[in-house]
N, CA and C of each residue as an Amber inpcrd file, in Angstrom:
protein
   531
 139.0300000 173.3320000 143.5790000 137.9350000 172.0600000 143.8870000
 139.0520000 171.6010000 145.0860000 138.2050000 170.9330000 145.5950000
 139.1990000 169.6260000 146.2470000 137.6710000 168.2300000 146.3180000
 138.7000000 167.1040000 146.9770000 137.8190000 166.0110000 146.8130000
 137.6890000 166.0420000 148.2850000 136.3830000 165.4080000 148.7420000
 135.6130000 165.7190000 149.6710000 136.1200000 164.2820000 150.4790000
 136.6390000 164.4240000 152.0210000 136.7590000 163.5180000 152.8630000
 136.0720000 162.4980000 153.2080000 136.2790000 161.1780000 153.6910000
 134.9830000 160.3550000 153.9750000 134.1870000 161.2920000 154.6820000
 134.6790000 161.7650000 156.2430000 133.2030000 162.1660000 156.7950000
 132.5740000 162.8070000 156.2950000 132.8940000 164.3690000 155.2420000
 132.1210000 165.2580000 154.4030000 131.1380000 164.7680000 153.3610000
 131.1910000 162.9710000 153.0620000 130.2940000 162.2290000 152.6020000
 129.1390000 162.0860000 153.2430000 129.5740000 161.7340000 154.5610000
 127.9440000 161.4150000 155.2070000 127.4250000 160.6270000 155.2030000
 127.4600000 158.8640000 154.9580000 127.8870000 158.1720000 154.1160000
 127.1060000 157.1080000 155.8940000 126.2050000 156.4260000 155.1580000
 125.4330000 155.3910000 156.6290000 125.8060000 154.6700000 157.4710000
 125.7180000 154.3350000 158.3910000 126.3680000 152.9840000 158.4290000
 125.5800000 151.5740000 158.2090000 125.8990000 150.8930000 158.4680000
 125.4860000 149.3960000 158.2830000 123.8620000 148.9280000 158.6080000
 124.1060000 149.7990000 159.5670000 122.8720000 149.4380000 160.6950000
 121.4180000 150.2850000 159.9650000 122.0950000 151.9180000 160.1950000
 121.1880000 152.4550000 159.4650000 121.4770000 152.3770000 158.0360000
 121.9660000 151.6090000 157.2250000 121.6370000 151.4760000 155.7580000
 120.2070000 150.0450000 156.3560000 120.7230000 149.3600000 156.9370000
 119.9200000 148.4120000 156.9110000 117.9290000 148.8990000 157.9340000
 118.0920000 150.2360000 158.2850000 117.2820000 150.7370000 158.7770000
 116.1270000 151.5510000 157.2870000 117.0110000 152.1490000 156.6610000
 116.5680000 153.2050000 155.1820000 115.5790000 152.6780000 154.6230000
 114.9940000 153.2970000 154.0950000 114.1540000 153.0540000 153.3410000
 115.0890000 152.8720000 151.6700000 114.4320000 151.5700000 151.1550000
 114.6740000 151.1730000 149.9210000 113.8140000 151.7790000 148.4360000
 114.6320000 151.7840000 147.2310000 114.2950000 152.0550000 146.3310000
 113.3930000 150.5020000 145.8780000 111.7090000 150.6600000 145.7140000
 111.1320000 149.8320000 145.6900000 111.2570000 149.0580000 144.4410000
 112.4100000 148.4450000 144.3560000 112.6100000 147.3830000 142.8380000
 113.5490000 146.4130000 143.0680000 113.5230000 145.2800000 142.4260000
 114.3940000 144.2000000 142.5030000 115.5600000 143.8310000 141.3190000
 116.0680000 143.9480000 140.7860000 117.5710000 143.5670000 140.0790000
 117.5170000 142.1520000 140.0650000 117.4510000 141.1860000 138.8210000
 117.5210000 139.6660000 138.9660000 118.2840000 139.4690000 138.2710000
 119.8180000 138.7100000 138.5760000 121.1390000 138.2230000 137.7800000
 120.5360000 136.8980000 137.4540000 120.4870000 136.8030000 136.2790000
 119.9910000 135.5250000 135.0920000 121.3550000 135.2170000 135.0140000
 122.1380000 134.2960000 136.2730000 123.1870000 133.2040000 135.4320000
 124.4460000 134.1810000 134.9840000 124.1920000 134.7900000 135.9550000
 125.4810000 135.9510000 135.8230000 127.0930000 135.3010000 136.2180000
 128.1160000 135.1230000 135.2590000 129.5790000 134.0810000 135.5000000
 130.3310000 134.2450000 136.0670000 130.5690000 135.7420000 136.0000000
 131.4030000 137.2590000 136.5460000 131.4090000 137.5820000 137.7240000
 132.2150000 136.8740000 138.3810000 132.8490000 136.7230000 140.1200000
 132.3850000 139.0700000 140.3540000 133.1530000 139.0270000 139.3260000
 134.0090000 141.1410000 139.2250000 132.1500000 141.6460000 139.1490000
 131.6580000 140.9570000 138.1070000 129.8610000 141.4730000 137.6710000
 129.0530000 141.8070000 138.8080000 129.1840000 140.5780000 139.5780000
 128.2470000 140.2640000 140.9510000 128.5620000 141.0050000 142.0710000
 130.2160000 141.1060000 142.3010000 130.1830000 142.3570000 142.9880000
 129.7220000 143.6630000 143.1420000 130.1370000 144.3910000 141.8070000
 129.6340000 145.5820000 141.2680000 128.3980000 145.6510000 141.3130000
 126.8940000 144.6230000 141.1660000 125.5440000 144.6300000 141.1940000
 125.5490000 144.9700000 142.0840000 125.8870000 143.9890000 143.4200000
 126.1670000 144.9190000 145.0930000 125.9880000 146.0150000 145.2570000
 127.4340000 146.4050000 144.4790000 127.7280000 147.9420000 145.1310000
 127.3130000 148.6110000 143.9550000 126.6960000 148.4090000 143.3480000
 125.4550000 149.8640000 142.3990000 124.3720000 149.7610000 143.6210000
 123.7070000 148.4580000 143.6800000 122.6770000 147.8750000 144.4420000
 122.6680000 148.8220000 145.7840000 124.2140000 148.9160000 146.5720000
 123.8580000 149.6280000 147.7230000 124.1380000 151.3220000 147.4390000
 124.5120000 151.3220000 146.5800000 124.7840000 153.0020000 146.3610000
 123.3940000 153.8060000 145.5660000 123.0290000 152.7430000 145.3690000
 121.1300000 153.7530000 145.1420000 120.0320000 153.0680000 145.8930000
 120.1370000 151.8490000 147.2410000 119.2260000 151.3330000 148.3030000
 118.6720000 150.4220000 147.1920000 118.7310000 149.5100000 146.3470000
 117.8400000 148.8930000 145.5690000 117.6250000 148.0070000 146.4140000
 116.3200000 147.8010000 146.9970000 115.5490000 146.3700000 148.1740000
 116.1880000 145.3230000 147.5460000 116.0180000 145.0310000 146.8300000
 117.1600000 143.2660000 147.1280000 117.7830000 142.9690000 145.5690000
 118.5700000 141.7930000 145.3920000 119.3010000 141.1080000 144.4250000
 118.3050000 139.9360000 144.2060000 118.0380000 139.6400000 142.9250000
 118.0140000 137.9670000 143.2310000 119.0290000 137.2780000 142.3480000
 119.2710000 136.0460000 143.0890000 120.6550000 135.8820000 142.1210000
 120.2210000 134.2640000 141.5720000 120.4220000 134.1430000 140.4270000
 119.6750000 133.0160000 139.9000000 120.8870000 131.4320000 139.2110000
 120.5130000 131.0670000 138.9270000 121.5810000 129.7380000 138.1090000
 123.1350000 129.3600000 138.8590000 124.0130000 129.7110000 137.6180000
 125.3110000 130.6710000 138.2310000 125.7200000 130.6810000 138.8150000
 125.2040000 131.8880000 138.6040000 125.4440000 132.9130000 139.7130000
 125.7690000 132.6130000 141.4890000 126.8360000 133.4540000 141.4760000
 127.8720000 133.5370000 142.6590000 127.0390000 133.5000000 143.4200000
 126.9150000 133.5130000 145.0650000 126.5000000 134.0540000 146.3680000
 127.3460000 134.5600000 146.9610000 127.2490000 135.4510000 147.9770000
 127.7670000 135.7370000 149.0210000 127.7800000 134.5740000 149.8210000
 128.3190000 134.1810000 150.5730000 129.9400000 134.9140000 151.0330000
 131.3910000 133.9890000 150.0260000 132.1490000 135.4280000 149.2900000
 133.0590000 134.5260000 148.1290000 133.9360000 136.1020000 148.1690000
 134.7780000 136.1150000 148.2490000 136.3240000 136.3220000 148.2770000
 136.3940000 137.6330000 147.2980000 135.9210000 136.7210000 146.1370000
 136.2400000 137.5640000 144.8210000 134.8800000 138.9290000 144.5490000
 133.9260000 137.9930000 145.2630000 132.3880000 138.5570000 145.0280000
 133.1570000 140.2920000 145.7890000 133.5270000 140.2080000 147.1210000
 133.6810000 140.9030000 148.5530000 134.7030000 141.6860000 148.2400000
 135.8090000 141.4520000 147.1360000 136.4960000 142.5300000 146.7910000
 136.1220000 143.5610000 145.9960000 135.3830000 143.3550000 144.5860000
 134.6730000 144.2630000 144.0720000 133.1120000 145.2090000 144.7710000
 132.1590000 143.9180000 145.7970000 131.4720000 145.3260000 145.9150000
 131.9870000 145.9970000 147.2860000 133.1410000 145.4360000 147.7940000
 133.7820000 146.3110000 148.7040000 132.6480000 146.9370000 150.0350000
 132.5730000 144.9760000 150.6950000 131.2450000 145.6680000 151.8170000
 129.6620000 145.2080000 152.0210000 129.4340000 145.7140000 149.9780000
 128.0910000 145.8120000 149.7750000 127.3280000 144.6530000 149.8810000
 128.1810000 143.5040000 149.7520000 127.8740000 141.8570000 149.8530000
 127.1660000 141.6640000 151.8610000 127.4400000 143.0100000 152.5440000
 126.6860000 142.8720000 153.6080000 125.7430000 143.6200000 153.6630000
 125.3090000 144.4220000 152.8000000 124.6240000 145.1910000 153.5840000
 123.2130000 145.0680000 152.3290000 123.3570000 144.7280000 151.1510000
 122.1520000 144.7550000 150.5820000 121.7180000 143.0490000 150.7790000
 119.8240000 143.0740000 150.8780000 119.0820000 142.0590000 150.2270000
 119.1480000 141.3720000 149.6880000 119.3170000 140.1120000 149.5880000
 119.8040000 139.2990000 148.4870000 118.9130000 137.3350000 148.9930000
 118.5290000 137.3490000 147.8300000 118.1620000 135.3740000 147.8850000
 118.7450000 134.6810000 146.3260000 118.4060000 133.8400000 146.4240000
 118.9250000 132.6500000 145.4500000 118.3180000 131.8750000 144.7890000
 117.5650000 131.4670000 144.0170000 117.2180000 130.8400000 143.4790000
 117.8300000 129.6790000 142.2610000 117.2840000 128.1800000 142.1110000
 118.2850000 127.6030000 141.1820000 118.5460000 127.9140000 139.9750000
 116.9560000 128.2080000 139.6730000 116.5080000 129.0980000 138.2130000
 116.4740000 129.9810000 137.7630000 116.2040000 130.7770000 136.4810000
 116.0100000 132.3570000 137.0990000 114.0280000 131.9220000 136.7400000
 113.6050000 131.0750000 135.6680000 112.5550000 131.2220000 135.7380000
 111.7360000 130.7660000 137.7040000 112.4490000 129.5390000 138.1260000
 112.1220000 130.0520000 139.3330000 111.3690000 131.2210000 140.2000000
 112.5960000 131.7970000 140.0760000 112.6610000 133.6000000 140.1220000
 111.0150000 134.2440000 140.1420000 111.5020000 133.7890000 138.4570000
 109.9450000 135.0090000 138.0930000 108.8250000 134.3560000 138.8430000
 108.5910000 133.1430000 138.5710000 107.1070000 132.8460000 139.3320000
 107.3580000 133.3530000 140.5420000 108.2570000 133.2560000 141.6040000
 108.0460000 133.8200000 142.6800000 107.5150000 135.1150000 142.5400000
 108.5740000 135.6720000 142.0210000 107.8800000 137.0120000 141.9890000
 107.3550000 137.1240000 141.0530000 106.2670000 136.9240000 140.5190000
 105.3010000 137.0680000 139.8220000 103.9430000 136.7840000 140.8740000
 104.0070000 135.9090000 141.6080000 103.5230000 135.9100000 142.4080000
 103.0370000 136.4880000 144.3330000 104.3500000 137.2990000 144.1710000
 104.5480000 138.3710000 145.1010000 104.1200000 139.4600000 144.8640000
 103.2320000 139.5000000 142.8600000 102.6010000 140.6600000 142.9030000
 104.1510000 141.7970000 141.7580000 104.9660000 141.1040000 141.2850000
 105.9860000 142.2220000 140.8460000 105.6040000 142.1190000 139.4660000
 106.0660000 143.4170000 138.5690000 106.3550000 142.9030000 137.2870000
 107.5470000 143.0150000 137.0910000 107.6390000 142.1160000 135.7010000
 109.0740000 141.5610000 135.3320000 109.3800000 142.5340000 134.3180000
 110.7000000 142.9780000 133.7110000 111.0240000 143.3820000 132.8580000
 112.3350000 143.2420000 132.2040000 112.7990000 142.6110000 131.1640000
 113.9660000 142.2050000 130.6960000 114.1520000 143.3270000 130.1970000
 116.0180000 143.6590000 130.6490000 116.5730000 144.2500000 130.0770000
 117.8540000 143.4980000 128.7260000 117.0750000 143.5340000 127.5520000
 117.4240000 143.1570000 126.7260000 117.3100000 143.8620000 125.1820000
 117.4090000 143.1370000 124.3090000 117.4250000 143.3690000 123.0470000
 116.3920000 142.7010000 122.3490000 115.2570000 143.1840000 121.9940000
 114.1880000 142.1000000 121.6160000 112.7950000 142.9510000 120.7390000
 112.4740000 141.9070000 120.1520000 111.6150000 143.7020000 119.1690000
 110.3500000 143.4370000 120.5190000 110.1610000 145.0310000 119.6770000
 109.5540000 145.9580000 120.5800000 109.9280000 146.0190000 121.7890000
 110.6660000 146.0180000 121.9480000 111.5650000 147.0430000 123.3310000
 111.9870000 148.4030000 123.2640000 111.2850000 149.0400000 124.9140000
 111.4980000 150.0560000 125.1610000 112.7850000 150.7670000 124.7310000
 112.8400000 151.8870000 124.5620000 113.9480000 152.6360000 124.8030000
 114.0790000 153.0040000 126.3350000 115.5150000 153.2080000 127.0830000
 115.5140000 153.2460000 128.3170000 114.4850000 154.6300000 128.4260000
 115.4660000 155.9030000 127.6940000 115.1540000 157.1120000 128.0270000
 113.2170000 157.2910000 127.9670000 112.6770000 156.2020000 127.2810000
 111.1930000 156.7160000 126.6940000 110.2770000 155.3070000 128.0560000
 110.9080000 154.8080000 128.8970000 110.6380000 153.9500000 129.8710000
 110.4420000 154.8830000 131.7550000 109.1440000 154.5520000 132.0060000
 108.9880000 155.2340000 133.2420000 108.9450000 154.2850000 134.6120000
 109.3670000 154.4360000 135.1180000 109.6600000 153.1940000 136.0720000
 108.6460000 153.8050000 137.0950000 108.2940000 151.9670000 137.6740000
 107.6620000 152.1930000 138.8580000 107.8690000 151.1440000 140.0680000
 107.0850000 151.5510000 141.3180000 107.7720000 150.4100000 142.8520000
 106.6860000 149.4350000 141.6690000 107.5980000 148.6820000 142.9170000
 106.7880000 146.5160000 142.7720000 107.6030000 146.3120000 141.4820000
 108.8700000 146.3420000 140.5490000 108.8860000 146.2280000 140.1050000
 110.3460000 145.1760000 139.7770000 110.2980000 144.6890000 138.3370000
 111.5430000 143.4860000 139.1020000 112.3630000 143.9050000 137.5580000
 113.2710000 143.7670000 137.5100000 114.7610000 143.9830000 136.5020000
 115.6680000 143.2260000 135.5500000 115.3600000 142.4380000 135.0100000
 115.9090000 140.8410000 135.1340000 117.6000000 141.4160000 133.7370000
 118.6120000 141.1960000 133.9990000 119.4950000 141.5490000 133.2510000
 120.2830000 140.5510000 133.5350000 120.8590000 139.4270000 132.1160000
 120.9850000 137.9830000 131.7790000 123.1670000 138.0360000 131.5770000
 123.0470000 136.6310000 131.1650000 124.5170000 136.1840000 131.2040000
 125.0690000 137.0740000 130.5800000 126.6600000 136.8200000 130.2560000
 127.5080000 137.7380000 129.8350000 127.5170000 137.3990000 128.5200000
 127.2750000 136.2910000 127.9170000 127.4540000 135.7920000 126.4470000
 126.2910000 136.0000000 125.9520000 125.2520000 135.0280000 126.3570000
 123.7870000 134.5640000 126.1590000 122.3360000 135.9430000 126.7820000
 123.0350000 136.6500000 127.6440000 121.9450000 138.1460000 127.8050000
 120.6700000 137.1760000 128.5830000 119.3680000 137.7750000 128.6210000
 118.0450000 137.2010000 129.1070000 118.0250000 135.7550000 128.5550000
 117.7820000 134.2320000 129.4810000 117.2410000 133.3480000 129.2570000
 116.0360000 133.6200000 128.9020000 116.1880000 132.4360000 127.1790000
 114.9230000 132.6230000 126.8280000 113.9580000 131.9800000 127.5860000
 114.1210000 131.4480000 128.7350000 113.4250000 130.6450000 129.5960000
 112.4090000 131.4240000 130.9590000 113.1610000 132.7100000 130.6320000
 112.4300000 134.1890000 131.7300000 111.9960000 134.5680000 130.8450000
 111.8370000 135.0860000 129.4800000 111.0340000 136.2810000 128.9590000
 110.0160000 135.9540000 128.8070000 109.6750000 134.8120000 128.7340000
 107.9700000 134.5880000 128.8260000 107.4300000 134.8410000 130.3170000
 107.8850000 135.0410000 130.9030000 107.6630000 136.4810000 132.6240000
 107.2900000 137.6190000 132.2270000 108.5380000 138.1400000 131.1660000
 108.4450000 139.1090000 131.1840000 107.1160000 140.2140000 130.4500000
 106.8800000 141.0930000 130.8320000 105.7550000 142.4490000 131.1470000
 105.9810000 143.2440000 129.3040000 107.4510000 142.9570000 129.9400000
 107.7810000 144.1960000 128.4710000 110.0090000 144.2790000 128.8380000
 109.8560000 144.8610000 128.0480000 111.7630000 144.5010000 127.5310000
 111.8650000 145.8680000 127.8530000 113.1070000 146.4630000 128.3150000
 114.1110000 147.9890000 128.3520000 115.2470000 147.5920000 127.4280000
 115.8210000 148.4420000 126.7370000 116.9410000 148.6390000 125.8830000
 117.4430000 149.3410000 125.8390000 119.1680000 149.6300000 126.1520000
 119.9420000 151.0110000 126.1100000 119.9050000 151.0230000 124.7610000
 120.2460000 151.8690000 124.6710000 120.2000000 152.6850000 122.9470000
 121.6350000 152.6670000 122.9240000 122.2960000 151.9180000 121.8320000
 123.7830000 152.2080000 121.4610000 124.2060000 152.4160000 119.8180000
 125.1880000 153.4170000 119.8490000 125.6430000 153.6440000 118.8940000
 127.2150000 153.2540000 118.3850000 127.3210000 152.6500000 119.3940000
 128.9940000 152.1760000 119.0160000 129.1490000 151.2350000 117.8170000
 130.0430000 150.5010000 117.6360000 130.2620000 149.1480000 116.9760000
 130.1890000 147.6840000 117.4630000 129.8300000 147.5120000 118.5910000
 129.2560000 146.0660000 119.7040000 127.7480000 146.4370000 119.6520000
 127.5820000 145.4200000 119.9920000 125.9800000 144.9600000 120.2040000
 125.5070000 145.0760000 121.8550000 126.6380000 145.0420000 122.1360000
 125.9060000 145.0740000 124.3180000 127.1460000 145.8600000 124.9120000
 126.9740000 146.0890000 125.5500000 128.4650000 146.8000000 127.1110000
 127.8260000 145.8830000 128.1970000 128.8870000 146.1340000 128.9640000
 129.0350000 144.8890000 130.4510000 127.7170000 145.2450000 130.9170000
 127.3040000 143.6530000 131.5300000 126.0890000 143.7320000 132.2590000
 126.5620000 144.8240000 133.7200000 127.1770000 144.2530000 133.9890000
 127.0710000 145.1160000 135.6340000 126.8770000 147.0990000 135.2740000
 127.9660000 147.3630000 133.6300000 128.0570000 148.5960000 133.5540000
 125.8630000 149.4650000 133.4660000 125.5540000 148.2190000 132.6650000
 124.1040000 148.0460000 131.5090000 123.4520000 148.4210000 133.3490000
 123.3330000 147.5650000 134.3060000 122.8580000 147.7610000 135.1940000
 123.1950000 148.5100000 136.3760000 124.1260000 149.4910000 136.1980000
 124.5880000 151.1710000 136.9950000 123.5050000 151.5880000 136.0270000
 123.2460000 151.5390000 135.1500000 122.6160000 153.1460000 134.5000000
 120.8780000 152.4380000 134.1410000 120.7750000 151.1370000 134.9040000
 119.3800000 151.3270000 134.8700000 119.0660000 151.7810000 136.0510000
 120.1610000 151.0740000 137.2750000 119.8970000 151.4900000 138.5500000
 119.6900000 152.8970000 138.7650000 120.6610000 153.7570000 137.9390000
 120.4920000 155.0640000 137.8190000 119.3060000 155.8840000 137.6910000
 119.4010000 155.5860000 136.7430000 117.5770000 156.2450000 136.2510000
 116.2190000 155.4390000 136.8590000 116.5820000 154.2280000 137.4280000
 115.1800000 154.4800000 138.3150000 115.4210000 155.6860000 139.5920000
 116.7070000 155.2110000 140.2530000 116.7050000 155.9230000 140.7110000
 116.5170000 157.1710000 141.0740000 117.0170000 157.8830000 139.3830000
 117.0700000 159.5190000 139.1790000 115.4180000 159.6050000 139.1310000
 114.3330000 158.7870000 138.8130000 113.2460000 159.1460000 138.5360000
 112.2880000 158.8550000 139.6930000 112.3080000 157.8980000 140.8390000
 111.5810000 156.9700000 141.8680000 111.8260000 157.7110000 142.8840000
 113.2170000 158.3350000 143.0810000 113.6450000 158.8060000 143.8830000
 113.7710000 160.1060000 144.1020000 114.3510000 160.6020000 143.2390000
 114.9810000 162.0000000 142.5960000 113.6750000 162.7020000 141.9490000
 112.8020000 162.2060000 141.6220000 111.7800000 162.6900000 140.7960000
 111.9100000 163.0860000 140.1010000 112.7090000 162.5640000 138.8330000
 112.8900000 163.3980000 137.8130000 112.0500000 162.2010000 136.4250000
 111.5860000 163.1370000 135.7560000 110.9540000 162.5190000 134.3480000
 111.5530000 162.3000000 133.4650000
């Protein structure tokens, strides 16, 4: 076994990435406080060609040195927009025809393994301490939850986002249900 070289990985250029078809989902960052987490969102969104990130509230926006350090340049490839509040973002996304899903532990949440991803949907991931804001929940069509068996009640938000993005990529792009 040997590691593949960068050339063997056949990575596309920034220009080709811009033109490439994107996975038709949006990830909403609801008041994410850690710049490293924001950078991780960008890097993972680039990996799975997520169509857009929506940054809300206290979530820092590029350009920022700390975001760039974790994103490794994905902050220059992934489309994003900013809203002063998550509520305003939810209103706009609904007006654009998106269905909204909280990624949160709430009553009647759907376990991730039972959830079927669809195009034209947005997934809201919340603050590292507070989770998805109470203001955003009324706009959500449903919630999905990652089952956990450990002693903690949550996992890091950027790790959670990575799992959700992978599952969406798996179902919508690779075609696995």
